[in-house]
C-alpha positions in Angstrom: 0.0 0.0 0.0 3.0 2.3 0.4 3.1 2.9 -3.3 -0.5 4.2 -3.1 0.3 6.8 -0.4 1.7 10.1 -1.8 5.4 10.8 -1.3 6.0 13.7 1.0 6.8 17.1 -0.6 10.3 16.8 0.9 12.3 14.5 3.2 10.9 14.1 6.7 13.7 14.3 9.3 11.9 15.7 12.3 15.0 17.6 13.6 12.9 19.0 16.4 12.5 15.6 18.1 15.4 13.6 16.5 18.3 16.1 16.0 20.6 13.3 14.9 18.0 12.1 12.3 15.3 9.5 12.4 17.7 7.0 10.9 20.1 7.4 13.8 17.6 7.6 16.6 17.8 3.9 17.5 14.1 3.4 17.5 13.6 2.3 13.9 15.1 -0.2 11.5 16.7 1.0 8.3 13.7 0.3 6.2 11.3 1.9 8.7 13.5 5.0 8.9 13.6 5.2 5.1 9.9 4.9 4.9 9.4 7.6 7.4 11.9 9.9 5.7 10.1 9.4 2.3 6.4 9.3 3.5 6.6 11.1 6.8 5.2 14.5 5.7 2.2 12.8 4.1 1.5 10.5 7.1 1.9 13.5 9.5 -0.4 15.6 7.4 -3.0 12.8 7.3 -2.7 12.2 11.0 -3.0 15.9 12.0 -5.8 16.5 9.5 -3.8 19.0 7.5 -4.0 16.8 4.4 -7.2 15.3 3.0 -6.9 11.7 1.8 -6.6 11.6 -2.0 -7.2 7.9 -2.5 -8.5 4.8 -0.8 -5.1 3.8 0.8 -4.8 7.2 2.5 -8.4 7.1 3.7 -7.8 3.6 5.1 -4.8 5.0 7.0 -6.9 7.9 8.4 -9.7 5.5 9.4 -7.3 3.1 11.2 -4.9 5.5 12.9 -7.7 7.1 14.9 -8.9 3.7 16.3 -7.4 2.1 19.4 -7.7 -1.4 17.9 -4.7 -3.3 16.5 -4.1 -2.7 12.8 -2.5 -4.9 10.2 -1.5 -2.0 8.1 2.2 -1.3 8.0 1.8 2.4 7.7 -0.5 2.6 10.8 1.8 0.3 12.9 4.9 2.4 11.9 3.2 5.7 12.6 2.1 4.5 16.0 5.7 3.4 16.6 6.9 6.8 15.6 4.4 8.4 18.0 5.6 6.1 20.8 9.2 7.1 20.0 8.2 10.8 20.3 6.8 10.1 23.7 10.0 8.4 24.8 12.2 11.2 23.4 10.2 13.9 25.1 10.1 12.1 28.5 13.7 11.0 28.9 14.8 11.1 32.5 18.2 12.4 33.4 20.4 11.2 36.2 19.6 14.3 38.2 15.9 14.6 37.4 14.8 13.3 40.8 17.1 15.3 42.9 16.2 18.6 44.4 18.1 21.6 43.3 20.5 22.7 46.0 21.6 26.3 45.8 25.0 26.9 47.3 26.5 30.2 48.0 30.3 30.4 48.0 30.4 34.0 49.4 31.0 32.8 52.9 34.2 30.8 51.9 37.5 32.6 52.2 39.4 32.9 49.0 42.6 30.8 49.0 
């Protein structure tokens, strides 16, 4: 069905969430990353409602992406994986995230 979905107007890299590139993020296989790079703008537009489906394949994607049930469509499964990766990227915990900030003043120390 990928051949029936429009190619994106340009390559989809999502530098905002994956500054090193989708293909280097570690979440996707090489074929998945290539598919997202080529079709990502179309899938994102269909998902957000910015693009209207132009054929049956795109309409099927829109119908299936908004349903919580499992889907057998590659595009739907891959886009859900992409959304899950976005969540993981935006909710990364750092080593110091659970510590309270301690403000220290060095004014009281004598200079050596």
